[in-house]
C-alpha positions as CSV (number, residue, x, y, z in Angstrom):
1,M,-0.8,-1.5,18.9
2,D,-3.9,-2.3,20.9
3,V,-6.7,-4.5,19.8
4,V,-10.1,-4.4,21.3
5,G,-12.3,-7.1,19.9
6,R,-9.9,-10.0,19.2
7,N,-11.8,-13.4,18.4
8,S,-15.0,-11.1,17.8
9,T,-16.5,-10.1,14.6
10,A,-16.0,-6.3,15.3
11,G,-13.8,-3.9,17.3
12,T,-11.1,-1.3,17.1
13,I,-7.5,-0.9,16.6
14,T,-5.8,1.9,18.3
15,G,-1.9,3.2,18.5
16,T,-0.7,1.9,15.0
17,G,2.3,4.3,15.6
18,I,3.0,4.5,11.8
19,T,3.5,7.5,10.0
20,G,3.0,7.5,6.2
21,P,1.1,4.7,4.0
22,F,0.3,1.4,5.5
23,V,-1.8,-1.5,5.2
24,I,-3.7,-3.4,7.8
25,G,-4.4,-7.1,7.2
26,L,-7.5,-8.8,9.1
27,K,-7.6,-12.5,9.2
28,A,-10.8,-14.4,10.1
29,S,-10.8,-18.1,10.0
30,N,-8.8,-18.8,6.7
31,T,-9.8,-15.7,4.9
32,A,-7.9,-12.4,5.0
33,S,-9.0,-8.8,4.1
34,F,-6.5,-6.0,3.7
35,Y,-7.1,-2.2,3.9
36,Y,-4.7,0.6,2.6
37,Y,-4.4,4.1,4.5
38,E,-2.5,6.8,3.2
39,S,-2.2,8.0,7.0
40,Y,-4.5,7.8,9.9
41,K,-4.9,9.2,13.5
42,G,-7.1,7.7,16.2
43,A,-8.7,4.5,16.2
44,I,-9.8,2.1,13.1
45,S,-12.8,0.3,13.4
46,F,-13.2,-3.0,11.8
47,N,-15.7,-6.0,11.5
48,T,-15.6,-9.5,9.8
49,I,-19.0,-9.6,8.5
50,G,-18.9,-10.7,4.9
51,S,-15.3,-11.6,4.9
52,A,-15.5,-14.8,6.5
53,T,-18.5,-17.0,7.3
54,N,-19.1,-20.4,8.9
55,G,-21.2,-23.3,7.5
56,Q,-24.3,-21.5,8.9
57,G,-23.4,-18.2,7.1
58,N,-22.4,-16.4,10.6
59,A,-19.2,-14.2,10.7
60,Q,-16.1,-15.7,12.0
61,G,-14.2,-13.9,14.7
62,L,-11.0,-12.0,14.0
63,S,-8.2,-14.5,14.4
64,G,-5.0,-12.3,13.4
65,I,-4.0,-8.6,12.6
66,R,-1.0,-7.7,10.5
67,V,0.3,-4.2,9.8
68,F,2.6,-3.3,6.8
69,S,4.4,-0.4,6.1
70,V,4.3,0.7,2.8
71,A,7.4,2.1,0.8
72,S,6.4,4.4,-1.9
73,R,8.7,5.1,-4.9
74,Q,8.6,7.9,-7.2
75,V,8.0,6.8,-10.7
76,P,9.0,9.1,-13.5
77,E,6.4,10.0,-16.0
78,P,6.8,8.9,-19.6
79,S,7.2,12.3,-20.8
80,S,10.1,13.0,-18.5
81,V,12.0,10.0,-19.8
82,L,11.3,11.2,-23.4
83,L,12.4,14.7,-22.8
84,L,15.7,13.1,-21.3
85,A,16.1,10.7,-24.1
86,S,15.8,13.4,-26.8
87,G,18.0,15.7,-25.0
88,L,20.8,12.9,-25.0
89,V,20.1,12.2,-28.6
90,G,20.5,15.9,-29.3
91,M,24.0,16.1,-27.5
92,G,25.1,13.0,-29.3
93,V,24.2,14.7,-32.9
94,I,26.0,17.8,-32.0
95,A,29.2,16.1,-30.7
96,R,29.1,13.8,-33.9
97,R,28.8,17.1,-36.2
98,R,31.7,18.8,-34.4
99,R,33.8,15.6,-34.8
100,N,33.2,15.4,-38.4
101,Q,33.9,19.4,-39.0
102,A,37.2,18.9,-37.6
């Protein structure tokens, strides 16, 4: 990953080399901002204006960058869980009736 503009208030990040969703964290002074990307090709421009200011209200320079890979999970929909549960209950009822008839 190449960063142009480290210790300044604006710059670009190139060559993240990450496929899929990821988060970039930018730290300026003692304040951090995080940005989520589904996927991205090319350079990412950044600025620290509005995220960290000194006593005079001027933007602080970038002091750190972190890149986090995001693992996505598939969460079942409530209707799918309900359908599965009702099917299991139905199978239990049928099995119980067969046992009682024998």
